[in-house]
All heavy atoms as an XYZ file, in Angstrom:
732
protein
N      22.058      3.094      5.200
C      21.625      2.114      4.218
C      22.028      0.713      4.656
O      21.303     -0.231      4.395
C      22.212      2.448      2.851
C      21.584      3.686      2.251
S      21.971      3.989      0.518
C      23.713      3.896      0.479
N      23.175      0.614      5.305
C      23.639     -0.696      5.754
C      22.651     -1.304      6.746
O      22.439     -2.517      6.752
C      25.022     -0.553      6.376
C      25.633     -1.848      6.801
C      27.042     -1.674      7.279
N      27.184     -0.490      8.105
C      28.016     -0.376      9.109
N      28.814     -1.358      9.393
N      28.092      0.725      9.804
N      22.048     -0.462      7.568
C      21.085     -0.943      8.561
C      19.888     -1.595      7.871
O      19.381     -2.619      8.325
C      20.624      0.221      9.468
C      19.446     -0.171     10.328
C      21.771      0.700     10.327
N      19.461     -1.037      6.758
C      18.295     -1.566      6.050
C      18.638     -2.718      5.113
O      17.749     -3.326      4.530
C      17.618     -0.447      5.261
C      17.026      0.674      6.105
C      16.469      1.770      5.224
C      15.953      0.135      7.037
N      19.926     -3.025      4.961
C      20.331     -4.105      4.056
C      19.988     -5.486      4.608
O      19.840     -6.434      3.847
C      21.827     -4.012      3.770
N      19.847     -5.606      5.904
C      19.488     -6.893      6.498
C      18.025     -7.204      6.169
O      17.143     -6.365      6.398
C      19.685     -6.833      8.017
C      19.369     -8.157      8.667
O      18.171     -8.410      8.951
O      20.301     -8.938      8.881
N      17.737     -8.382      5.633
C      16.353     -8.712      5.225
C      15.335     -8.635      6.360
O      14.218     -8.157      6.149
C      16.462    -10.138      4.683
C      17.894    -10.327      4.338
C      18.671     -9.446      5.271
N      15.702     -9.090      7.557
C      14.742     -9.045      8.669
C      14.495     -7.600      9.099
O      13.348     -7.217      9.356
C      15.222     -9.890      9.847
C      14.274     -9.959     11.046
C      12.859    -10.389     10.634
C      14.833    -10.887     12.106
N      15.549     -6.785      9.152
C      15.334     -5.374      9.505
C      14.491     -4.679      8.445
O      13.624     -3.857      8.772
C      16.669     -4.660      9.695
C      17.279     -4.937     11.050
C      18.355     -3.961     11.407
N      19.547     -4.102     10.623
C      20.612     -4.794     10.980
N      20.632     -5.436     12.131
N      21.672     -4.843     10.205
N      14.719     -4.991      7.190
C      13.898     -4.408      6.119
C      12.438     -4.819      6.294
O      11.528     -4.006      6.110
C      14.420     -4.837      4.755
N      12.203     -6.055      6.688
C      10.827     -6.532      6.924
C      10.207     -5.801      8.113
O       9.046     -5.402      8.081
C      10.852     -8.044      7.170
C       9.538     -8.652      7.531
C       8.654     -8.865      6.339
N       7.459     -9.594      6.748
C       6.235     -9.169      6.546
N       6.025     -8.052      5.883
N       5.202     -9.854      6.956
N      10.986     -5.618      9.174
C      10.487     -4.893     10.350
C      10.115     -3.467      9.963
O       9.047     -2.972     10.344
C      11.542     -4.908     11.482
C      11.689     -6.320     12.052
C      11.192     -3.906     12.576
C      12.878     -6.497     12.990
N      10.957     -2.802      9.205
C      10.677     -1.423      8.774
C       9.409     -1.390      7.929
O       8.570     -0.509      8.087
C      11.886     -0.834      8.007
C      11.516      0.448      7.286
C      13.030     -0.583      8.970
N       9.253     -2.360      7.045
C       8.040     -2.431      6.220
C       6.797     -2.590      7.083
O       5.782     -1.924      6.861
C       8.147     -3.599      5.218
O       9.292     -3.389      4.381
C       6.905     -3.710      4.352
N       6.876     -3.442      8.084
C       5.733     -3.638      8.987
C       5.441     -2.380      9.800
O       4.281     -2.006      9.991
C       5.995     -4.824      9.920
C       5.991     -6.198      9.255
C       6.574     -7.254     10.187
C       4.582     -6.576      8.826
N       6.496     -1.716     10.274
C       6.298     -0.511     11.079
C       5.813      0.672     10.247
O       5.295      1.643     10.802
C       7.592     -0.140     11.803
C       8.044     -1.116     12.895
C       9.379     -0.682     13.477
C       6.988     -1.242     13.986
N       5.965      0.598      8.941
C       5.452      1.673      8.090
C       3.933      1.740      8.155
O       3.345      2.808      7.998
C       5.911      1.476      6.649
N       3.294      0.622      8.426
C       1.836      0.575      8.458
C       1.221      0.891      9.801
O       0.101      1.386      9.880
N       1.953      0.595     10.885
C       1.402      0.813     12.228
C       2.494      0.628     13.272
O       3.514     -0.006     13.010
C       0.257     -0.166     12.512
C       0.674     -1.623     12.453
C      -0.490     -2.588     12.612
O      -1.375     -2.320     13.460
O      -0.508     -3.592     11.896
N       2.257      1.174     14.452
C       3.163      0.950     15.579
C       2.924     -0.466     16.091
O       1.780     -0.905     16.210
C       2.902      1.969     16.680
N       4.017     -1.175     16.361
C       3.915     -2.560     16.804
C       4.847     -2.803     17.978
O       5.871     -2.127     18.114
C       4.297     -3.518     15.668
C       3.421     -3.479     14.415
C       4.083     -4.252     13.284
C       2.050     -4.040     14.717
N       4.509     -3.780     18.813
C       5.417     -4.176     19.881
C       6.172     -5.426     19.432
O       5.873     -6.011     18.389
C       4.673     -4.395     21.196
S       3.626     -5.847     21.229
N       7.128     -5.811     20.231
C       7.974     -6.947     19.888
C       7.150     -8.205     19.648
O       7.415     -8.958     18.705
C       9.005     -7.204     21.010
O       9.723     -5.992     21.242
C       9.973     -8.298     20.648
N       6.130     -8.437     20.459
C       5.320     -9.653     20.298
C       4.622     -9.677     18.937
O       4.504    -10.738     18.317
C       4.332     -9.820     21.439
S       3.156     -8.481     21.646
N       4.179     -8.528     18.443
C       3.569     -8.469     17.110
C       4.587     -8.810     16.030
O       4.288     -9.522     15.073
C       2.996     -7.079     16.820
C       1.906     -6.665     17.741
N       1.957     -5.484     18.443
C       0.742     -7.255     18.084
C       0.873     -5.367     19.178
N       0.120     -6.440     18.986
N       5.798     -8.263     16.189
C       6.846     -8.490     15.192
C       7.299     -9.946     15.181
O       7.587    -10.500     14.118
C       8.019     -7.545     15.440
C       7.684     -6.070     15.191
C       8.771     -5.174     15.744
C       7.471     -5.809     13.712
N       7.331    -10.585     16.349
C       7.653    -12.013     16.423
C       6.595    -12.805     15.663
O       6.906    -13.692     14.860
C       7.752    -12.484     17.892
C       7.749    -13.995     17.995
C       8.981    -11.889     18.557
N       5.344    -12.469     15.897
C       4.230    -13.157     15.237
C       4.274    -12.965     13.719
O       4.062    -13.909     12.962
C       2.912    -12.616     15.795
C       1.675    -13.289     15.255
C       0.417    -12.682     15.861
O       0.323    -12.656     17.104
O      -0.433    -12.225     15.087
N       4.552    -11.763     13.268
C       4.557    -11.447     11.838
C       5.747    -12.045     11.082
O       5.633    -12.404      9.929
C       4.536     -9.940     11.617
C       3.224     -9.281     11.960
C       2.121     -9.601     10.961
O       2.423     -9.846      9.774
O       0.958     -9.604     11.376
N       6.904    -12.105     11.751
C       8.124    -12.525     11.059
C       8.517    -13.969     11.331
O       9.243    -14.569     10.547
C       9.319    -11.638     11.453
O       9.575    -11.806     12.849
C       9.051    -10.179     11.129
N       8.082    -14.504     12.464
C       8.487    -15.848     12.845
C       9.878    -15.895     13.473
O      10.380    -16.965     13.795
N      10.501    -14.743     13.652
C      11.829    -14.678     14.265
C      11.697    -14.768     15.781
O      10.632    -14.524     16.349
C      12.528    -13.380     13.873
N      12.778    -15.108     16.440
C      12.784    -15.180     17.906
C      12.757    -13.780     18.502
O      13.242    -12.831     17.907
C      14.015    -15.915     18.389
C      13.989    -17.361     17.996
C      15.143    -18.082     18.603
N      14.997    -19.511     18.310
C      15.883    -20.401     18.632
N      16.980    -20.048     19.272
N      15.691    -21.660     18.331
N      12.211    -13.698     19.707
C      12.068    -12.416     20.393
C      13.418    -11.735     20.580
O      13.540    -10.523     20.386
C      11.355    -12.627     21.735
C      11.025    -11.345     22.475
C      12.150    -10.880     23.374
O      12.945    -11.674     23.869
N      12.225     -9.572     23.581
N      14.446    -12.481     20.961
C      15.760    -11.869     21.174
C      16.324    -11.311     19.866
O      16.952    -10.254     19.866
C      16.760    -12.876     21.777
O      16.794    -14.044     20.967
C      16.368    -13.264     23.193
N      16.073    -12.013     18.769
C      16.532    -11.549     17.463
C      15.823    -10.253     17.074
O      16.454     -9.289     16.621
C      16.293    -12.646     16.422
C      17.113    -12.455     15.176
O      17.971    -11.597     15.098
N      16.837    -13.278     14.178
N      14.505    -10.218     17.265
C      13.716     -9.009     16.968
C      14.214     -7.851     17.829
O      14.424     -6.737     17.336
C      12.211     -9.256     17.199
C      11.655    -10.268     16.197
C      11.425     -7.955     17.171
C      11.586     -9.771     14.775
N      14.427     -8.107     19.116
C      14.882     -7.050     20.027
C      16.232     -6.495     19.591
O      16.454     -5.277     19.638
C      14.972     -7.582     21.457
O      13.682     -7.883     21.944
N      17.130     -7.364     19.177
C      18.446     -6.904     18.706
C      18.316     -6.036     17.460
O      18.969     -4.998     17.348
C      19.366     -8.091     18.430
C      19.847     -8.756     19.700
O      19.939     -8.123     20.742
N      20.139    -10.042     19.616
N      17.466     -6.441     16.529
C      17.267     -5.656     15.309
C      16.605     -4.315     15.618
O      16.959     -3.290     15.023
C      16.442     -6.446     14.287
C      17.229     -7.508     13.602
N      18.301     -7.238     12.784
C      17.102     -8.858     13.601
C      18.793     -8.373     12.305
N      18.089     -9.370     12.800
N      15.665     -4.308     16.550
C      15.016     -3.055     16.940
C      16.016     -2.104     17.588
O      15.967     -0.893     17.364
C      13.845     -3.321     17.885
C      12.608     -3.921     17.231
C      11.630     -4.428     18.284
C      11.936     -2.913     16.308
N      16.953     -2.640     18.368
C      17.984     -1.811     18.973
C      18.854     -1.161     17.905
O      19.159      0.035     17.974
C      18.843     -2.630     19.930
C      19.920     -1.816     20.629
C      20.815     -2.648     21.544
N      21.184     -3.951     21.042
C      22.141     -4.177     20.127
N      22.810     -3.179     19.617
N      22.412     -5.402     19.735
N      19.220     -1.930     16.882
C      20.031     -1.389     15.783
C      19.255     -0.284     15.062
O      19.798      0.782     14.766
C      20.434     -2.510     14.799
C      21.057     -1.944     13.529
C      21.388     -3.488     15.473
N      17.970     -0.521     14.791
C      17.140      0.478     14.113
C      16.975      1.731     14.976
O      17.004      2.850     14.462
C      15.770     -0.112     13.758
C      15.785     -1.179     12.671
C      14.439     -1.909     12.622
C      16.102     -0.565     11.315
N      16.829      1.534     16.273
C      16.691      2.682     17.177
C      18.001      3.463     17.258
O      18.003      4.695     17.198
C      16.255      2.216     18.566
C      15.977      3.355     19.509
C      15.475      2.871     20.853
C      15.264      4.078     21.755
N      14.969      3.684     23.122
N      19.121      2.748     17.378
C      20.431      3.412     17.434
C      20.711      4.195     16.156
O      21.391      5.229     16.191
C      21.545      2.399     17.673
C      21.531      1.817     19.084
O      20.793      2.349     19.949
O      22.248      0.816     19.303
N      20.189      3.718     15.030
C      20.371      4.407     13.745
C      19.406      5.576     13.590
O      19.498      6.335     12.623
C      20.195      3.424     12.591
N      18.467      5.718     14.535
C      17.512      6.821     14.485
C      16.323      6.579     13.583
O      15.571      7.512     13.289
N      16.113      5.330     13.167
C      14.996      5.037     12.258
C      13.691      4.739     12.972
O      12.620      4.889     12.390
C      15.354      3.863     11.341
C      16.455      4.151     10.333
C      16.844      2.882      9.595
C      16.025      5.225      9.361
N      13.762      4.291     14.221
C      12.544      4.011     14.980
C      12.592      4.721     16.320
O      13.663      5.055     16.827
C      12.310      2.491     15.203
C      12.154      1.741     13.906
C      13.386      1.886     16.057
N      11.411      4.944     16.876
C      11.288      5.513     18.208
C      10.378      4.607     19.024
O       9.625      3.806     18.458
C      10.755      6.945     18.151
C       9.402      7.074     17.498
C       9.010      8.522     17.240
O       9.865      9.409     17.374
O       7.849      8.745     16.892
N      10.467      4.727     20.327
C       9.682      3.863     21.209
C       8.589      4.655     21.900
O       8.698      5.867     22.092
C      10.584      3.213     22.278
O      11.212      4.236     23.036
C      11.629      2.324     21.640
N       7.562      3.910     22.275
C       6.441      4.490     23.022
C       6.007      3.477     24.071
O       5.397      2.456     23.731
C       5.277      4.798     22.075
C       4.060      5.353     22.747
C       2.871      5.465     21.798
O       3.074      5.567     20.585
O       1.739      5.432     22.299
N       6.329      3.723     25.350
C       5.905      2.803     26.405
C       4.379      2.785     26.517
O       3.721      3.811     26.391
C       6.522      3.370     27.673
C       7.537      4.367     27.224
C       7.112      4.831     25.866
N       3.852      1.594     26.719
C       2.402      1.433     26.876
C       2.185      0.300     27.881
O       2.155     -0.876     27.497
C       1.756      1.122     25.531
S      -0.040      1.027     25.586
N       2.060      0.667     29.160
C       1.944     -0.355     30.200
C       3.227     -1.159     30.284
O       4.312     -0.603     30.366
N       3.104     -2.467     30.210
C       4.308     -3.306     30.273
C       4.902     -3.592     28.904
O       5.871     -4.322     28.781
C       4.019     -4.603     31.010
C       2.909     -5.397     30.431
C       2.682     -6.665     31.183
N       2.495     -7.701     30.157
C       2.363     -8.960     30.385
N       2.421     -9.408     31.603
N       2.182     -9.819     29.410
N       4.307     -3.028     27.872
C       4.795     -3.210     26.508
C       5.452     -1.935     25.992
O       5.183     -0.846     26.480
C       3.651     -3.596     25.564
C       3.003     -4.899     25.932
C       1.802     -4.914     26.622
C       3.600     -6.103     25.602
C       1.206     -6.119     26.971
C       3.017     -7.307     25.952
C       1.814     -7.320     26.640
N       6.284     -2.092     24.995
C       6.889     -0.955     24.310
C       6.535     -1.069     22.842
O       6.776     -2.103     22.216
C       8.419     -0.947     24.475
O       8.730     -0.851     25.865
C       9.043      0.213     23.734
N       5.927     -0.031     22.326
C       5.589      0.004     20.899
C       6.696      0.725     20.142
O       7.313      1.655     20.646
C       4.252      0.712     20.680
C       3.076     -0.191     20.920
C       2.614     -0.428     22.207
C       2.440     -0.824     19.860
C       1.547     -1.270     22.437
C       1.371     -1.674     20.083
C       0.927     -1.895     21.373
O      -0.119     -2.739     21.595
N       6.921      0.272     18.921
C       7.927      0.866     18.047
C       7.231      1.463     16.840
O       6.271      0.891     16.320
C       8.931     -0.208     17.589
C       9.730     -0.750     18.742
C       9.231     -1.780     19.540
C      10.971     -0.227     19.049
C       9.960     -2.268     20.610
C      11.709     -0.716     20.127
C      11.191     -1.738     20.897
O      11.919     -2.214     21.958
N       7.715      2.621     16.415
C       7.178      3.256     15.219
C       8.319      3.876     14.440
O       9.353      4.219     14.995
C       6.096      4.271     15.537
C       6.563      5.563     16.139
C       5.439      6.566     16.375
N       4.563      6.078     17.432
C       3.257      5.801     17.259
N       2.673      6.011     16.121
N       2.531      5.342     18.244
N       8.117      3.988     13.136
C       9.126      4.594     12.274
C       9.193      6.088     12.489
O       8.189      6.725     12.807
C       8.800      4.335     10.797
C       9.097      2.946     10.278
C       8.735      2.879      8.795
C      10.543      2.572     10.467
N      10.367      6.656     12.276
C      10.565      8.106     12.303
C      10.616      8.550     10.843
O      11.648      8.392     10.185
C      11.859      8.462     13.023
C      11.833      8.134     14.509
C      13.074      8.612     15.239
N      13.203     10.054     15.110
C      14.237     10.657     14.514
N      15.222      9.967     13.995
N      14.292     11.967     14.452
N       9.510      9.084     10.290
C       9.463      9.440      8.875
C      10.555     10.421      8.461
O      11.076     10.336      7.352
C       8.081     10.058      8.677
C       7.325      9.804      9.909
C       8.275      9.383     10.982
N      10.932     11.342      9.362
C      11.955     12.319      9.004
C      13.308     11.649      8.741
O      14.077     12.105      7.894
C      12.079     13.417     10.059
C      12.404     12.949     11.459
C      11.217     12.482     12.287
O      10.078     12.467     11.803
O      11.450     12.119     13.450
N      13.591     10.552      9.435
C      14.836      9.819      9.190
C      14.799      9.166      7.810
O      15.791      9.168      7.080
C      15.061      8.771     10.272
N      13.649      8.628      7.442
C      13.504      8.028      6.115
C      13.535      9.096      5.030
O      14.098      8.871      3.953
C      12.211      7.219      6.034
C      12.172      5.973      6.925
C      10.793      5.348      6.882
C      13.238      4.990      6.533
N      12.956     10.260      5.300
C      13.016     11.374      4.343
C      14.456     11.776      4.074
O      14.847     12.018      2.931
C      12.232     12.588      4.852
C      10.733     12.393      4.800
O      10.270     11.539      4.020
O      10.033     13.103      5.551
N      15.253     11.842      5.139
C      16.656     12.211      5.001
C      17.407     11.190      4.156
O      18.195     11.547      3.274
C      17.290     12.324      6.389
O      18.666     12.564      6.291
N      17.147      9.918      4.401
C      17.783      8.855      3.621
C      17.343      8.924      2.163
O      18.165      8.810      1.252
C      17.444      7.492      4.217
C      18.006      6.271      3.509
C      19.529      6.321      3.467
C      17.530      5.003      4.196
N      16.063      9.145      1.926
C      15.548      9.248      0.556
C      16.183     10.442     -0.170
O      16.503     10.346     -1.366
C      14.027      9.383      0.574
N      16.367     11.537      0.539
C      16.993     12.718     -0.063
C      18.432     12.416     -0.469
O      18.864     12.773     -1.569
C      16.954     13.881      0.923
C      17.516     15.169      0.367
C      17.445     16.308      1.382
O      16.551     16.304      2.241
O      18.323     17.191      1.292
N      19.171     11.761      0.404
C      20.559     11.403      0.085
C      20.629     10.455     -1.096
O      21.498     10.603     -1.969
C      21.234     10.792      1.313
C      21.477     11.838      2.388
C      22.014     11.282      3.673
N      23.196     10.475      3.487
C      23.680      9.663      4.418
N      23.078      9.570      5.582
N      24.762      8.947      4.194
N      19.724      9.490     -1.152
C      19.694      8.563     -2.284
C      19.330      9.292     -3.575
O      19.888      9.005     -4.641
C      18.712      7.418     -2.023
C      19.153      6.391     -0.993
C      18.025      5.417     -0.693
C      20.391      5.650     -1.456
N      18.418     10.249     -3.490
C      18.041     11.050     -4.647
C      19.215     11.854     -5.182
O      19.411     11.977     -6.398
N      20.002     12.414     -4.263
C      21.191     13.173     -4.672
C      22.202     12.272     -5.373
O      22.801     12.660     -6.381
C      21.830     13.842     -3.452
C      21.008     14.971     -2.874
C      21.497     15.432     -1.513
O      22.489     14.853     -0.993
O      20.885     16.360     -0.959
N      22.392     11.062     -4.843
C      23.306     10.118     -5.493
C      22.803      9.717     -6.882
O      23.589      9.623     -7.833
C      23.477      8.865     -4.631
C      24.328      9.003     -3.383
C      24.272      7.726     -2.554
C      25.760      9.326     -3.752
N      21.502      9.502     -7.010
C      20.929      9.142     -8.311
C      21.107     10.281     -9.307
O      21.447     10.051    -10.473
C      19.448      8.792     -8.157
N      20.905     11.517     -8.870
C      21.076     12.673     -9.758
C      22.524     12.791    -10.214
O      22.799     13.064    -11.398
C      20.631     13.954     -9.047
N      23.446     12.575     -9.303
C      24.864     12.641     -9.653
C      25.226     11.542    -10.650
O      25.958     11.772    -11.614
C      25.717     12.522     -8.393
C      27.184     12.737     -8.610
C      27.929     12.741     -7.284
C      29.396     13.037     -7.500
N      30.130     13.086     -6.229
N      24.698     10.348    -10.432
C      24.962      9.232    -11.347
C      24.381      9.500    -12.730
O      25.003      9.188    -13.751
C      24.387      7.934    -10.774
N      23.181     10.102    -12.776
C      22.576     10.461    -14.067
C      23.436     11.479    -14.807
O      23.617     11.395    -16.018
C      21.174     11.032    -13.861
C      20.097     10.010    -13.884
C      18.700     10.652    -13.921
N      17.825      9.877    -13.089
C      17.609     10.056    -11.784
N      18.175     11.051    -11.156
N      16.818      9.267    -11.113
N      23.949     12.447    -14.072
C      24.735     13.521    -14.674
C      26.053     13.002    -15.256
O      26.538     13.525    -16.255
C      25.015     14.612    -13.642
N      26.629     12.003    -14.661
C      27.914     11.494    -15.135
C      27.786     10.292    -16.053
O      28.769      9.875    -16.665
C      28.812     11.095    -13.945
O      28.170     10.076    -13.194
C      29.098     12.298    -13.066
N      26.599      9.753    -16.188
C      26.389      8.525    -16.969
C      26.732      8.698    -18.443
O      27.370      7.852    -19.044
C      24.954      8.055    -16.814
C      24.726      6.700    -17.405
C      23.340      6.236    -17.128
N      23.221      4.826    -17.428
C      22.154      4.124    -17.255
N      21.089      4.710    -16.738
N      22.115      2.862    -17.563
N      26.302      9.776    -19.046
C      26.514      9.978    -20.480
C      27.920     10.405    -20.839
O      28.377     10.206    -21.959
N      28.631     10.995    -19.911
C      29.980     11.497    -20.192
C      31.020     10.403    -20.043
O      30.759      9.281    -19.660
N      32.212     10.783    -20.375
C      33.331      9.835    -20.268
C      34.164     10.198    -19.041
O      35.347     10.473    -19.137
C      34.179      9.885    -21.558
C      35.159      8.727    -21.624
O      34.913      7.694    -20.967
O      36.191      8.883    -22.308
N      33.498     10.187    -17.908
C      34.172     10.556    -16.663
C      34.616      9.256    -15.981
O      33.810      8.433    -15.587
C      33.224     11.337    -15.735
C      32.772     12.614    -16.412
C      33.898     11.619    -14.394
C      31.711     13.371    -15.661
N      35.923      9.090    -15.936
C      36.481      7.950    -15.221
C      37.891      8.275    -14.781
O      38.581      9.058    -15.432
C      36.467      6.695    -16.083
C      37.335      6.753    -17.309
C      37.270      5.504    -18.102
N      36.092      5.606    -18.952
C      35.735      4.707    -19.813
N      36.413      3.622    -19.948
N      34.666      4.868    -20.536
N      38.278      7.695    -13.719
C      39.612      7.930    -13.177
C      40.588      7.011    -13.909
O      40.331      5.810    -14.041
C      39.620      7.597    -11.690
C      40.921      7.899    -10.998
C      40.852      7.590     -9.542
N      39.878      8.503     -8.917
C      39.770      8.678     -7.618
N      40.552      8.005     -6.798
N      38.888      9.507     -7.131
N      41.706      7.562    -14.356
C      42.693      6.713    -15.045
C      43.378      5.760    -14.062
O      43.573      6.100    -12.900
C      43.683      7.704    -15.635
C      43.507      8.963    -14.853
C      42.107      8.967    -14.324
N      43.706      4.598    -14.557
C      44.443      3.632    -13.749
C      45.917      4.009    -13.733
O      46.424      4.568    -14.704
C      44.284      2.222    -14.318
S      42.594      1.619    -14.232
N      46.610      3.698    -12.650
C      48.049      4.046    -12.568
C      48.910      3.278    -13.555
O      48.623      2.322    -14.091
C      48.437      3.705    -11.139
C      47.299      3.015    -10.503
C      46.147      3.086    -11.429
């Protein structure tokens, strides 16, 4: 979740949800510098959210839906737990 908290990375993920894009497309869409986009793509790739596809001298990036499914499942579990404890008086006492 921390990886997606950055506004530019969130924008990149949103753009990649629609189609595979290369760095030059992402620079054009976001207005960010190429080095900045490349750094964010590396973070997303290291987190397992995107995969690469070489195409000639360009590299296309695409989202890994299974990684997003896993994140959505974890968030759903947290929401269910929060719902279950919301109505009760469950709290840890202070020392």
